[in-house]
Structure formats: C-alpha cells, structure tokens
N, C-alpha and C positions, 0 to 999 in steps of 0.2 A: 431618229428622226420621227415625229409629231405627220401627221397627217392633214391637218387645220387646224388651225384657230382662230377665232372670235376673241377679238381684243376691244377694251377698252382702256383709257388716260382719264384718271385723276390730278385735273391741270392741264394748261393753255397758252403757258408761258415756251420763255427759247428755251428753255433746258424740252419742252414737251413738241417742239416745230425738231429738233434733233434727233429727237427717237422717232419721230414721222420721218424723216428722212430715211436713217438705220434700215428700218422696215423694211421702208421699197426699193434702197440698193440690197437688200439681202440677196432675191432673186439674180443679180448682178455677179455675184461674189461665189453663189454656193447652188449647185444644182438640184442639192436632196432642200431648198428651201420650201416653208410646208405652206400651201395655201392658206392665205389672211384672210376675215370678214375685219372691217377695222369700222367692227359694231357702232362706239360711240368715244364722244368725248364729254369728259364734264368738268364744270368751274363755276364757283360763285358767281359771274359776270356774261347776264346772257348775250352780249354783241360780243365777249371776247371766243366766247365756247361756239357759239354758232359760224363764225366768222372761220374757225378754228378746223372745226364739220367740212365746210365750201370749201375752203382754201387745199386740206391735204385728205381729203376725202374719205371721211366716216360717217358715219347714214345715218344717227342721230348727234344730239346736243341737249343734254341735262344737266341742271342743278345737282354739286354731289351727295349727297340724300338721297337721292333718289339712284345711285348707281348701287345699293343694298341689296332692292329689290327687284333687279334684275338675273334673270334667270341663267339667260344666253347667250351670257359668257363665260371664258373659262380659261383668258387670260390678263390680269391687270395690272396695269403701269401705273404706278404710286410718285405723282412728277410734281406735287404744291409746295409750300410754304414748308420749311422745315418743324416748322411745329406740328404738320398731319401726318407726318409721313410714320411715326410707330401706332398713333390710334387706328389710322388705316389697315397698315398691317394687322393687327389683331383683328380688326373687322375683317378684314378679306380674307385671313388663316378659318376661320369659322363660318366660312361661306363653300358650302359643297360644291359648287360650280365650277368654284375659281382654281383652278389646279397649278397656277401659274403667278407667283407675284414678282414682281421687277419695281423698288427701292430706289428710287436718288437719297443719296448722301446727303447729311449725316441721317445716321440712321436712327436716334435716337436724342433728348434737349436735356435730357435729365438722368440723376439715379435711379429714379421709379421707374422711367421708361426704360435704362437698361434689364432692372429687374425682371420689367414685366416680358420683352423680351430671351430675356433668358429662361424665363417660365417655357414663353412659346416654345423654344429651342430643345426644352427636355421632355413636348408634351410629344416631339419628334410627327409633326405634322404632314400630312402625305401629301406636300404640295415640294413646289421645288421655288424656293423666294432667293432672288441674289439682287446686290446690293450693287445700284451701282459707280466702283470701282473702273475703270475704264485704262486706264493709266494699263494694268496688269498683260491688256491684251495690242498692244503695242507691240509689234512687231519683232525687233529687237531685243523691250525690255522681256519678252518670251523668252528668245532663244538665250540669253543673256542668264536668265535664270537655269535655263535649262543647264548653263556653262556653271555659273557659282555652286548649283547642288553636285556637277558633279565631285567636285573635295577637291582639283587642283590649285586653289588658292589657299588651300590649308586653314589654320585655324584661324578663324578673323579676332580681328587683335584692335581697330578702332576704325570709324564710319562718317558718314557726313550726307547728309541731304535736304537741301535746300527747295521751296516752291514760291516765285517770287513772281509780285507784280506791281503796275505801278499806279491803276487806273485812281487809287484813289487819295491820290495828293490831289486829284481835283476836284474844287469844295462844288462845280457842277454836278460834276458822278457821284459824289455824297448824298446830296440835296437828293440826287433822281432815283437812290440804292437805300431809304435812311431803313429799311428791314433788313438790311443787312448788315446794320451797325448794333443790333440789338448787343446785348453783353452776352460773354463766352459763358454758358456753353451753347445754347440758343443759335446765335450766332459769331460773326468773328472770322477772324481770320483760319485758327487750329480746326474750326467748325466746318470752317464752308472748302479751304484748301489742305490746312494740316491733315486729312485725316485722306488727302490720297496717298500724301508721306509715308501713315500708318501703313497701309492698305501694300505698300510699295516693301518697306521694312518688314512687315509682318511675312511677305511673303517670302526675302530673300533668305529672314534670320531665325525666325521661328516665334511661336505665340508667347515668351515668354518675355518679350521686352516691357521691361521700367521705364517711369521717368522717374527721374531723379531730382529735378528742379525743372521748373519754367519761368520767363523774367516779359515784360512784358517793354515795349520801348514805341518809341516814336510817336507822343500822344498827338493826337488835335485837339484845338480849342472847339471845334465844335458836336466833336464827339464821346461821350461816354465814355470816363475812362476804362471802366469793364469792357469796354467789348475792343478788344485784341488787334489792332492794323497791322504790328508787326509783333510775335514770339518767338521767342531761343528758348529753345528744350532743349535737356541733356537727358542722356537716355542710358539704357544698361541694359544690356543683353548678357543675363546673369549664367548660363550656360559655360559661357567663353569663359564669359571675365567684362566682352567688351567693353568701352564705351564708346557715343558719339553723342554729335550736336543734327539738331534740324531748324532751319529757319524758315519761318512761313512768315510771307509778309505783303501788305498787298500795296503797301508806299515806299520802293524798292526804285528808284529810277533807273534809267535802262534799261527797262526787263518791259515787255510784253510777256509770253506767259510761260516763262523758264523754269524746269525746274532739271535737277540734275542730284545727281546718286553718286556714292564714291563709297567703294567696299575696300581695306585693306587687312589681307591674310599673312601668316604667317610663309606661305609660301608663294605670292601674287596677290595681284591689286585686278579691280572692276570699276570701269567710268562709264560713266550712259548720262547725255546731255539731251533734251531735248531743239537746244541751242544745234544743231546734230543729229535729229532722232533716228536717221536711216541706220545707226551703227551704234555697236557701243566698241569698247577699249579694252586689252588687255595686257598684264606683266604678269613674266615670267619667266627666272632667270634666264633659262637654258632659250628662250625663245625669242626675249623682250621686247617690246610695249611691238601690240598689234591691231589693227584695226578691221573688225565684224561687219564687213556690211551686210545687212538685213533688205534693208528697203519695203517694199511689199510683200517679203516671202510668208504665207502662212499654211508651210507642210502642213499638212499630205491634203486640205482639203480645197488648199487653192491660191492661185496667185497673179490674181487679176489686179488688177489688169497686166503688168507683164511682173514679173519676181524681181525687177531691176526699176520700176516706179519708185518716184520717195511714197514713203510711209504720211500718215496723216492722226489729227486729233477724232476726227470723225471715221475712222477705217478702224480704227480698234473699238470706236463701237460701237460697229458693225460687226465685228466679232462674238461683241459681248451677245449681240440681240443672236446671233448663231447658234451660242450656247446656252444662251436663255431657254431658244424650244429646243434643245434636243439635241443638238451640234455633237458632232466629233471631239470629244475636248483634245485629242494628244499632249501636249506639253501644256496648255492651258493652265491657270488656278483661275480656280470658278470664285468669285469672290461669296458666300451662300451667307444662311443670316451670322452662323459663326466665328464668320470671318468679320463680319459687321460690329459686333457684338467686343467681339477683340480689338477694333481698331475704337470702338466705341467708348471703353474703358480707357484707352492710352488718351482719349482727347477728355474726359470727364478729368484722371488726373493732373491736366494741365489744369484745366480749370478748378481744383481745390485748388492749390501752389498757388496759381494768383491773385485767386480770391482771397486769401489770407495774408498777403500782403501789403 
C-alpha cells in the first residue's frame, strides 16, 4: 500500500460524489489506508466544480483543460461523460507524475478508441489503471467466483445473466437524461449496464466470450431506435462450447437495480442475485441446494462493521478503491485496462450486429 496520494477528479457529477464517499470511507474499513490529499476537482461548469470542492473537501476547482498542467497530483479519477474517457485516459498515461488512473465505464465508445487503448496496453505503461466495474467487489460475488473457479461445478453447459432497470419507462426521466439516450456504443443500455454483465462473465468464464447475436426490443417513440433501451444478447464460450443469454434493460417493470447471474455446469450450478445480495446459492448432487451467506465479509483485510451486516453497492465501491490504491488483492479480480478492453470489444460486437439490422 502507498503511503500518501494526491488525488484529482475529472468530473463533478453523481458518480463523482459516490467516489468521494468511497475515498472518505476507506479509513473506516482498512487500517493501512494511505494518507490522502484531495487536491482538485475539474468540471466545465464553474458552479458545479466549486460546489463539489467545497462540499467534499477538495482544495482546488479548475476547468478540465488545466488538469494537464498540474504536476502536484499522482492519482486521477476519470469520471466525466462517456466520450471523455478514452481521450483523458490517453492524456493521463503520458503524464509522468500520474501513477494511478481510475476510469469509469464504458472505457471507449468506438472501434478507433478500442484500437488506441490496445496500443496503450501494448506499450505497458508504468501506471496502475483500473476500470469502474465495482460489481466484481461485491462480497458474495468474490466468494462465488472463487468457488466457481475451484472446478467443483464441472464443465460449463449454459449460462444466463440479466441487469434490469425500469427508470426509462418514465418520460420525465428520459427528458432529464437525454445524453444517456445516444446511439450504441456511445450510450444506451449495453454501454451503461451491459458492460457490468460482460465484466462479470469475463471474470467467471474467461476472456474468450463471443457475441453470436443481439436484438433490441421495447422501442419508445421519443427515443432514437439505435439507442438500445432493452437488448437481448446470445453469447458463446468457445472453449467449453457453452452458450448463454444476457438481457440488459432500462425498461423492465418491477425492477429497481436488479442483476442476476446463473451458471450451469456438468456437476452443479451457481446462482446470484442483487435482490438477495448477501449470499449466493449452489447446487451439487451430493449436497443439494445450499445458501452461502457472505454478508460484508472481506477477509483477510476487513469485516467492518461486522461480518454479518448486509453488503451494498457502495461497500463494493469502497473495496475497489482499496485495491486501486494498492491494497491486498486476496481473491479479488482487479478490472485493469485489459479487462476493460475485453468488455469494450463485446460492447462493440453487439453494436455491429444491432446496427446492421
């Protein structure tokens, strides 16, 4: 773990507020949390950045273009709109003083940007780069992933994963967030929510997943038909020959923030749902169905506030920051640049199929 870090935020919106919380919360969970200086926050809007700095304890508030002249920062969080992620990551990678870069998803919005990121990865930049897939850090997911990788469930046969919202059924909500309704892959449900499914499936099933087909459904009159509100995707894992489906939807009635994962193998099955985030379920013939309660257990480094308290989205985000700042990895998967590139390729494959129809 590093001793001290000087942090900058590029972005002062809602997700930036969540990251500010996670940084402040680290010390409550991890005794080896480094000393932090929240040096600056950057946003195009003066009032937004100044209010953010005052509220969350950042020393300075500046326009985004001035970040690149600052030599007093070593850690950068890229938290702006999707089209800023790759250009800002490439700039940050060139700055000698920046040692750690955290990039929100999606990592890229075009084939050209994916190519640029692959070139960056090949250059092996001497920096820590993490992509914001905090679902990997949910306590039950961490333990379920370790269990799946043990081989106890045999060879994969088929799988299913869904990530569902209902917010975009509300016309007022759509009018409030027009930037999120741009065509895939710049925006839309696959770029926003589907990337989390791709990230989880890549962690569980490996880096060879391929998109076989994708179909958009549930169009709304005031939304561009190329902006995917609900997309169903057929995936193949070529090593095992397993085939599975995933659904990413912003217009599914009766859901809040519901993610489900189901893996079926030759020797058993594994299920997880954020509707019951504190445990995962398994089936093995000799043991039957079992419920594995994990709660807020992040061994070996933390069980704060206790191992039996319910887990949550922000808790996983806090752990992501711990890993980003050099904390003990344990069984955690670190969503590095290569992980982000793999996920982005899957998004692009969906976009290519959808846009050809």
